[in-house]
N, C-alpha and C positions, 0 to 999 in steps of 0.2 A: 573292894573285892577285885581280884585280878581277872582280866578278860581271858576267857578260855579260847585257845587256838583250835582250829579244826584238826582232827586227827590226821596225822601224816605217817603212814607206815614206812618202815625202813626202805622197802623196795615195792614198786608197783606189782611185781610178780607175786607178792604175798596177798594181794587184794583180789577177791573173787570178782567175777564179771558183774554180778548183781551189786556188790558193794561199790565197785568203781562207777557204775551207772548212777547209783544213789548219790555218791559224792559229786559226780558231775552235775546232776540236777540241782544239788544244793549250791554248788559254786555258781551256776548260771543264775539261779534265783537271787542270790546275794548280789551278784554283779548287775543284774537287771534293775535292782532297786535303786542303784545309782548313788548310794550313800557310803560306798566303800572307798577309803583313801587310795590314792594312786599306787603307792608302794604295795599295799595289800592286794589291789587289783592285779598288779603285775605278777605277784606271787601266786595268786589264785589262777591266773591265766596259765602260768608255767605248770602248775599242778594239774590243771585241766588238760593241757596237752599231753602230759605224761599218762593221765588216766585214759585219754582217748587212744593213745598208742597201746595201752594195756588191753583195752576192749577190742581193738582191731586185731591184736595178736591172738586173743582168745577166739574171736570169730573166725579168723583165718585157720587156726588149728582145728576148729570144729568143722569147717568146710572141707579141709583135707581129710579128716576122719570119715566124713559122710561120703566123699568121693571114693575113698579107699574101700569103704563098705560096699558101695555100688560096684566097683571093679571086682571085689572078692565074690560078690553075688553072681556077677556075670560069668566069672571064671568057673564057679561051682556049677552053674547052669549048663555050661558048655561041656562039662566033664561027664554028664549023664549019658 
């Protein structure tokens, strides 16, 4: 039976924040077990870095939205 490879979407942008976090947790868990061959570990590390960047991007965008909502609320409060 062929070994199944972890799912790798075409682009990280297509991965939700929650899915990216789950994939990261899975990668870390596998690598911490220590029985992953070197080449597979390197690929997992590269995938993990891409997922971290995806999560950072989503969190940065959320932070900007929250800041903008706060600014909008302040501006609306000043117009009354």
